[in-house]
Wavefront OBJ file of the C-alpha trace (Angstrom):
o trace
v 10.503 -31.745 36.909
v 10.975 -34.153 33.896
v 7.209 -34.699 33.376
v 6.266 -30.663 33.806
v 8.700 -30.468 30.782
v 7.057 -32.986 29.109
v 3.641 -31.786 30.175
v 4.380 -27.861 28.890
v 5.871 -29.120 25.311
v 1.856 -31.343 24.827
v 0.654 -28.396 26.453
v 2.372 -26.113 23.686
v 1.961 -28.570 21.028
v -1.741 -29.026 21.490
v -2.439 -25.084 21.530
v -0.663 -24.751 18.075
v -2.578 -27.613 16.418
v -5.901 -26.157 17.693
v -5.190 -22.840 16.153
v -4.047 -24.249 13.127
v -7.247 -26.059 12.711
v -8.887 -22.851 13.426
v -7.077 -20.691 10.639
v -7.423 -23.057 7.738
v -8.967 -22.657 4.619
v -11.562 -24.500 5.046
v -14.077 -22.100 6.919
v -17.648 -21.789 5.296
v -18.039 -20.092 1.692
v -20.149 -17.377 3.115
v -17.089 -16.573 5.431
v -15.307 -16.236 2.531
v -18.404 -13.376 0.976
v -18.240 -11.636 4.835
v -14.239 -11.084 4.629
v -14.383 -9.616 1.497
v -16.893 -7.109 2.524
v -14.643 -6.937 5.720
v -11.777 -5.877 3.638
v -13.403 -3.672 1.481
v -15.111 -1.769 4.567
v -11.786 -1.071 6.026
v -10.411 0.147 2.898
v -8.253 -3.001 2.782
v -8.098 -3.230 -1.118
v -5.448 -5.325 -2.256
v -6.701 -8.393 0.593
v -10.416 -7.291 -0.966
v -9.074 -8.115 -4.820
v -6.843 -11.297 -3.849
v -10.586 -12.561 -2.278
v -11.353 -13.221 -6.262
v -10.890 -15.373 -9.437
v -11.449 -15.574 -12.788
v -14.826 -16.645 -14.070
v -13.030 -19.552 -15.509
v -11.574 -20.267 -12.068
v -7.894 -18.919 -12.523
v -6.351 -16.649 -10.039
v -5.844 -12.882 -11.669
v -2.661 -11.992 -12.925
v -0.827 -8.806 -11.352
v -2.435 -6.654 -13.641
v -5.943 -7.810 -13.149
v -5.256 -7.905 -9.383
v -4.668 -4.002 -9.935
v -8.066 -3.539 -11.437
v -10.144 -5.663 -8.783
v -8.158 -3.383 -6.072
v -9.689 -0.140 -8.261
v -12.875 -1.965 -8.340
v -12.918 -2.679 -4.423
v -12.274 1.246 -4.328
v -15.347 1.915 -6.286
v -16.982 -0.428 -4.234
v -16.651 1.269 -0.692
v -17.833 5.022 -2.443
v -20.646 3.156 -3.689
v -21.170 1.642 0.223
v -20.416 4.887 1.480
v -23.031 6.748 -0.335
v -25.403 4.358 1.912
v -23.165 5.177 5.010
v -21.392 2.492 4.744
v -21.914 -1.538 5.284
v -23.611 -2.585 8.408
v -23.537 -6.209 7.941
v -23.790 -9.429 5.352
v -26.299 -11.773 6.348
v -25.954 -15.301 4.677
v -29.431 -16.489 3.380
v -28.323 -19.667 1.200
v -25.017 -21.746 1.188
v -25.046 -24.342 -1.236
v -21.883 -26.476 -1.574
v -21.581 -29.056 -4.503
v -21.094 -32.208 -4.723
v -17.417 -31.935 -5.195
v -17.140 -29.935 -2.275
v -15.094 -27.347 -4.260
v -17.502 -25.014 -5.599
v -20.622 -22.810 -3.743
v -23.441 -20.685 -4.448
v -24.353 -18.255 -2.020
v -27.119 -15.687 -1.732
v -26.679 -13.113 0.870
v -28.254 -9.307 1.813
v -26.068 -6.862 2.138
v -27.086 -4.481 5.299
v -26.375 -0.778 4.764
v -26.048 1.844 7.950
v -28.888 3.999 6.435
v -31.683 0.952 6.433
v -31.413 -0.422 2.662
v -30.521 -3.824 1.663
v -29.276 -5.284 -1.632
v -29.853 -8.873 -2.283
v -26.790 -10.370 -4.148
v -25.881 -13.796 -4.944
v -22.044 -15.434 -5.798
v -20.359 -18.511 -7.018
v -17.368 -19.531 -4.932
v -14.233 -22.101 -5.477
v -12.309 -23.754 -2.954
v -8.644 -23.488 -4.054
v -5.917 -24.547 -2.068
v -8.267 -24.615 1.383
v -9.684 -21.188 0.496
v -13.208 -20.156 -0.880
v -12.443 -17.651 -3.701
v -15.160 -15.389 -5.138
v -15.635 -15.891 -8.877
v -15.888 -12.849 -10.922
v -18.319 -13.392 -14.268
l 1 2 3 4 5 6 7 8 9 10 11 12 13 14 15 16 17 18 19 20 21 22 23 24 25 26 27 28 29 30 31 32 33 34 35 36 37 38 39 40 41 42 43 44 45 46 47 48 49 50 51 52 53 54 55 56 57 58 59 60 61 62 63 64 65 66 67 68 69 70 71 72 73 74 75 76 77 78 79 80 81 82 83 84 85 86 87 88 89 90 91 92 93 94 95 96 97 98 99 100 101 102 103 104 105 106 107 108 109 110 111 112 113 114 115 116 117 118 119 120 121 122 123 124 125 126 127 128 129 130 131 132 133 134
C-alpha cells in the first residue's frame, strides 16, 4: 500500500513536469505569430496586444497597450473584409545566434482565397516570443 502511494505521487509529479515543459514560453517564434493572429481572429484583442513590444524591445505602457488593442480590432475588421483568416503559413524562421531574436516570413491565407506575404521581427523576453512593432 505504501508503494502504491509513492507511485501515485511520482506519477503526479511526472505529469506536472511534462505539462510545465509543454507550456513553457520556449516555443518557436513562428508560433507567436500564429497565436497573435488567433487572438485577433477570436476577438481577444487584449491578449493580442500583449504579444507585441516596441521596436526598441520594450514592453508597452498601459496607454500604448490600449492603442494596440484598438489596432488589433482594426486588423480584425480588415480580415473580415476578406472573409476572415483561414490560416497562417510560416515560410521562413531565422533565429539569431543569441537565440533572443528572430525574423519570420509568413503568408496569411484568407477565406476568400487572397493571401498576404508578411514578415516580422521578434524578441524572446522572459522565455516568450514577442513581436516587435517598428
